[in-house]
C-alpha positions as CSV (number, residue, x, y, z in Angstrom):
1,X,-34.6,-112.5,-67.6
2,X,-33.8,-116.4,-68.1
3,X,-34.8,-119.0,-65.2
4,X,-32.9,-121.9,-63.9
5,X,-33.9,-124.5,-61.9
6,X,-31.9,-126.2,-59.5
7,X,-32.9,-128.6,-56.3
8,X,-32.4,-127.6,-53.0
9,X,-29.2,-129.4,-52.3
10,X,-27.8,-126.8,-55.0
11,X,-29.8,-124.1,-54.2
12,X,-27.8,-124.1,-51.2
13,X,-24.7,-124.7,-52.5
14,X,-25.2,-121.7,-54.9
15,X,-25.9,-119.1,-51.9
16,X,-22.7,-120.4,-50.0
17,X,-20.8,-119.6,-52.6
18,X,-19.5,-123.1,-53.5
19,X,-21.5,-123.7,-56.6
20,X,-20.6,-120.8,-59.3
21,X,-20.8,-123.3,-62.8
22,X,-23.7,-124.8,-63.9
23,X,-24.0,-127.7,-66.5
24,X,-27.1,-127.4,-69.1
25,X,-28.0,-130.5,-71.8
26,X,-29.9,-129.6,-74.9
27,X,-29.8,-125.8,-74.4
28,X,-33.6,-124.6,-75.0
29,X,-33.4,-121.7,-73.9
30,X,-30.3,-120.0,-75.8
31,X,-28.1,-119.5,-73.0
32,X,-25.4,-116.4,-73.7
33,X,-22.7,-114.8,-72.0
34,X,-23.9,-112.1,-70.6
35,X,-27.6,-113.1,-69.9
36,X,-29.1,-112.3,-66.3
37,X,-30.6,-114.8,-64.5
38,X,-33.3,-116.3,-61.9
39,X,-32.0,-119.0,-60.2
40,X,-35.0,-121.2,-58.7
41,X,-35.6,-124.4,-55.9
42,X,-37.4,-126.8,-58.2
43,X,-39.4,-128.2,-55.7
44,X,-40.4,-124.7,-53.8
45,X,-40.9,-123.1,-56.9
46,X,-39.1,-119.9,-54.6
47,X,-36.3,-117.6,-56.6
48,X,-33.0,-117.6,-54.7
49,X,-31.0,-115.6,-56.7
50,X,-30.5,-113.4,-58.6
51,X,-27.2,-114.3,-61.3
52,X,-25.2,-112.7,-64.5
53,X,-23.4,-115.9,-66.6
54,X,-19.6,-114.9,-66.9
55,X,-18.8,-117.8,-69.0
56,X,-20.9,-120.0,-71.5
57,X,-18.8,-122.5,-73.2
58,X,-19.7,-125.6,-75.3
59,X,-18.6,-129.0,-75.6
60,X,-19.6,-132.7,-75.4
61,X,-20.7,-134.1,-72.5
62,X,-17.7,-137.1,-72.5
63,X,-15.3,-134.0,-72.9
64,X,-15.0,-132.2,-70.3
65,X,-11.9,-131.5,-68.2
66,X,-10.7,-130.5,-64.7
67,X,-10.9,-127.2,-65.7
68,X,-14.9,-127.3,-66.4
69,X,-15.7,-129.1,-62.7
70,X,-14.0,-125.3,-61.1
71,X,-17.4,-124.3,-59.6
72,X,-19.5,-127.8,-60.3
73,X,-20.0,-130.8,-58.3
74,X,-17.8,-134.0,-59.4
75,X,-19.1,-137.0,-60.4
76,X,-17.0,-140.6,-60.1
77,X,-16.7,-141.5,-63.5
78,X,-17.7,-140.4,-66.9
79,X,-20.8,-143.4,-67.0
80,X,-21.9,-141.7,-64.2
81,X,-22.3,-138.2,-65.2
82,X,-24.3,-139.8,-68.2
83,X,-26.4,-141.3,-66.1
84,X,-26.9,-138.4,-63.4
85,X,-28.1,-136.5,-66.5
86,X,-30.2,-139.1,-68.2
87,X,-31.6,-138.4,-65.0
88,X,-33.0,-135.3,-66.0
89,X,-32.8,-134.9,-69.7
90,X,-33.9,-139.2,-70.5
91,X,-32.4,-142.1,-72.4
92,X,-30.9,-139.2,-75.1
93,X,-28.1,-138.7,-73.6
94,X,-24.8,-139.7,-74.1
95,X,-21.0,-139.3,-73.7
96,X,-21.6,-137.3,-77.3
97,X,-24.7,-134.9,-76.1
98,X,-24.6,-131.3,-76.6
99,X,-22.9,-129.5,-73.3
100,X,-23.4,-126.0,-72.3
101,X,-20.6,-125.1,-69.5
102,X,-22.0,-122.0,-67.3
103,X,-20.0,-119.8,-65.1
104,X,-22.5,-117.2,-63.4
105,X,-21.8,-114.4,-60.4
106,X,-24.3,-114.1,-57.7
107,X,-25.4,-110.3,-58.0
108,X,-28.7,-110.8,-55.7
109,X,-29.8,-113.2,-52.8
110,X,-33.2,-113.9,-52.3
111,X,-33.5,-116.0,-49.3
112,X,-31.9,-118.8,-48.1
113,X,-33.0,-122.6,-50.1
């Protein structure tokens, strides 16, 4: 089973059912439709849920549309979004960076984040 890590406030959103999509750049896990996932709180190391990928699409970071935001938190602008992802992936992030849009459904909740 593959593991995806999330900040605590995102874990809360996942457990509440408002976050059902995650965006990942430079996918090193080869995430695919149908994969089973453990969703983990990055700060505590606690597993908060088990999920299944229901949809996995790829595009460039600068090419996201309103539809891609369904189940995902919004950014003020494309520039703000790029800066956000640079915090995770470094200065190599730009509008042409490969983005995986991963929609998932919860199978089991383990604990409150």
